[in-house]
C-alpha positions as CSV (number, residue, x, y, z in Angstrom):
1,M,69.1,4.9,-16.6
2,S,68.4,5.7,-12.9
3,P,64.9,6.7,-12.0
4,R,66.4,10.0,-10.8
5,M,67.9,10.7,-14.1
6,H,64.8,9.6,-15.9
7,R,62.8,12.0,-13.8
8,Y,65.2,15.0,-14.6
9,L,65.4,14.2,-18.3
10,G,61.6,13.7,-18.4
11,R,61.1,17.4,-17.3
12,L,62.7,18.4,-20.6
13,G,59.7,16.9,-22.4
14,L,61.9,15.6,-25.3
15,G,60.2,12.3,-25.4
16,D,56.9,13.8,-25.3
17,L,57.8,16.2,-28.1
18,V,58.8,13.3,-30.4
19,K,55.8,11.2,-29.4
20,D,53.3,14.0,-30.1
21,H,54.9,14.6,-33.6
22,L,54.9,10.9,-34.3
23,N,51.1,10.8,-33.3
24,T,50.4,13.2,-36.1
25,L,51.8,10.8,-38.8
26,Y,48.8,8.7,-39.5
27,E,46.3,7.8,-42.2
28,F,42.8,6.4,-42.1
29,D,42.1,2.9,-43.3
30,A,38.9,1.6,-45.1
31,Q,37.1,1.5,-41.7
32,N,38.0,5.1,-41.1
33,Q,40.4,4.1,-38.3
34,G,43.6,6.0,-37.8
35,Q,46.8,3.9,-38.2
36,N,50.6,4.9,-38.5
37,S,51.4,6.1,-41.9
38,W,54.5,4.3,-42.8
39,V,54.8,6.4,-46.0
40,D,55.0,9.5,-43.8
41,I,57.6,7.9,-41.5
42,F,59.6,7.0,-44.5
43,V,59.4,10.4,-46.0
44,F,60.1,12.2,-42.9
45,Y,62.9,10.1,-41.4
46,I,64.3,7.7,-43.9
47,V,64.6,10.0,-46.9
48,P,66.6,12.7,-44.8
49,I,68.9,10.0,-43.3
50,F,69.5,8.6,-46.8
51,A,70.3,12.1,-48.1
52,G,72.6,12.6,-45.2
53,L,74.4,9.2,-46.0
54,L,74.7,10.4,-49.5
55,C,76.5,13.5,-48.3
56,W,78.7,11.5,-46.2
57,T,79.6,8.9,-48.8
58,T,80.3,11.5,-51.5
59,G,82.5,13.5,-49.3
60,A,80.3,16.6,-49.2
61,R,81.6,19.5,-47.0
62,L,79.5,22.1,-45.3
63,Y,81.1,25.5,-44.8
64,V,79.7,26.9,-41.5
65,S,79.4,30.7,-41.7
66,D,78.0,33.3,-39.3
67,A,75.2,33.6,-41.9
68,L,74.2,30.0,-41.8
69,V,74.3,29.9,-37.8
70,G,72.3,33.1,-37.7
71,G,69.8,32.0,-40.4
72,I,69.0,28.7,-38.4
73,S,68.9,30.6,-35.2
74,I,66.4,33.2,-36.6
75,L,64.3,30.4,-38.0
76,T,64.2,28.7,-34.8
77,G,63.1,32.0,-33.0
78,F,60.4,32.5,-35.5
79,L,59.2,28.9,-34.9
80,F,59.1,29.6,-31.2
81,G,56.9,32.8,-31.9
82,L,54.6,30.8,-34.2
83,L,54.3,28.1,-31.4
84,I,53.0,30.7,-29.0
85,H,50.6,32.0,-31.7
86,I,49.3,28.6,-32.4
87,F,48.8,28.1,-28.6
88,S,46.7,31.2,-28.3
89,I,44.7,30.2,-31.5
90,G,44.1,26.7,-29.9
91,I,42.7,28.4,-26.7
92,K,40.3,30.5,-28.9
93,V,39.1,27.5,-30.9
94,A,38.7,25.5,-27.7
95,D,36.5,28.4,-26.2
96,D,34.5,28.6,-29.6
97,A,31.1,27.0,-29.3
98,R,31.1,26.1,-32.9
99,Y,33.7,23.6,-32.5
100,G,33.6,20.4,-30.3
101,S,36.5,18.4,-29.1
102,G,35.8,15.8,-31.9
103,D,35.7,18.3,-34.7
104,K,38.4,18.5,-37.3
105,L,39.6,22.0,-36.7
106,P,40.5,21.6,-32.9
107,I,42.3,18.3,-33.9
108,L,44.2,20.2,-36.7
109,I,45.2,22.9,-34.4
110,D,46.5,20.3,-31.9
111,E,48.4,18.5,-34.6
112,L,49.7,21.8,-35.7
113,R,51.1,22.7,-32.3
114,A,52.7,19.2,-32.1
115,N,54.4,19.7,-35.4
116,V,55.6,23.2,-34.7
117,S,56.8,22.2,-31.2
118,Y,58.7,19.4,-32.7
119,A,60.1,21.7,-35.5
120,C,61.3,24.1,-32.7
121,G,63.1,21.2,-31.0
122,V,64.7,20.1,-34.2
123,G,65.8,23.7,-35.1
124,L,67.1,24.2,-31.6
125,F,69.1,21.1,-31.9
126,I,70.6,22.1,-35.3
127,T,71.4,25.6,-33.8
128,L,73.2,24.1,-30.9
129,M,75.0,21.7,-33.1
130,L,76.2,24.4,-35.4
131,I,77.2,26.7,-32.6
132,T,79.1,23.8,-30.9
133,F,81.0,23.2,-34.2
134,V,81.9,26.9,-34.5
135,A,83.0,27.0,-30.9
136,F,85.2,24.0,-30.6
137,I,86.7,23.7,-34.0
138,K,89.8,25.8,-34.8
139,P,89.0,28.6,-37.2
140,T,91.6,27.3,-39.7
141,D,89.9,23.7,-39.7
142,L,86.6,25.5,-40.1
143,E,87.8,27.1,-43.3
144,S,88.1,23.7,-44.9
145,G,84.5,22.9,-44.0
146,L,83.0,20.2,-41.7
147,N,83.9,16.7,-42.5
148,S,81.4,14.6,-44.5
149,A,80.0,12.8,-41.5
150,M,79.1,16.1,-39.8
151,T,77.9,17.6,-43.1
152,G,75.6,14.4,-43.5
153,I,74.2,14.7,-40.1
154,F,73.5,18.5,-40.6
155,F,71.9,17.8,-44.0
156,S,69.8,14.9,-42.6
157,L,68.5,17.2,-39.7
158,F,68.0,20.2,-42.1
159,A,66.1,18.1,-44.6
160,H,63.9,16.7,-41.9
161,L,63.1,20.2,-40.6
162,V,62.2,21.5,-44.1
163,L,59.8,18.4,-44.5
164,T,58.3,19.1,-41.1
165,L,57.8,22.7,-42.0
166,L,56.1,21.7,-45.3
167,M,53.8,19.6,-43.2
168,V,53.0,22.5,-40.9
169,I,52.2,24.7,-44.0
170,R,49.8,21.8,-45.3
171,R,48.0,21.8,-41.8
172,V,47.7,25.5,-41.8
173,R,46.0,25.3,-45.2
174,S,43.7,22.5,-44.1
175,A,42.7,24.5,-41.0
176,Y,42.1,27.5,-43.0
177,K,39.9,25.5,-45.4
178,I,37.8,24.4,-42.5
179,M,37.4,27.9,-41.0
180,A,36.5,29.3,-44.5
181,K,33.4,27.1,-44.9
């Protein structure tokens, strides 16, 4: 890729979005050092891919409807709103004298921001993918459902999104526990 193209694509921040999310998938070893959590990577990436491959090999079909496209679009919109809210909470926590930069709450809020940002990106990608399917596939072909490969891709991405949102819920709960002390 040319340096110019790399610079333009870098402005989208997609690489940083993925990198920030991956940096939240860690665990502590016996010396209390953070390291990559291969279990998390397996659960968040390999399991959804395997589920998508299962859809593909079994010939599953996804019937794209207005409700499906609208539902994913609305979920993505809500995630953008949540991201803005988390950003404002992060600013408040950063200004709060009770919490230093090494405290657990600011770290959790930053990881939460990274996870919700990533979920927004995945949700936006799924939305664009579904809109593209609806826009470029003849309505008569759409009635028979997407082919199993497309269904597998959708299912993999959607399962990945759901797992990411479950992690977001866990992080919100962890942050609340810290603040409730």
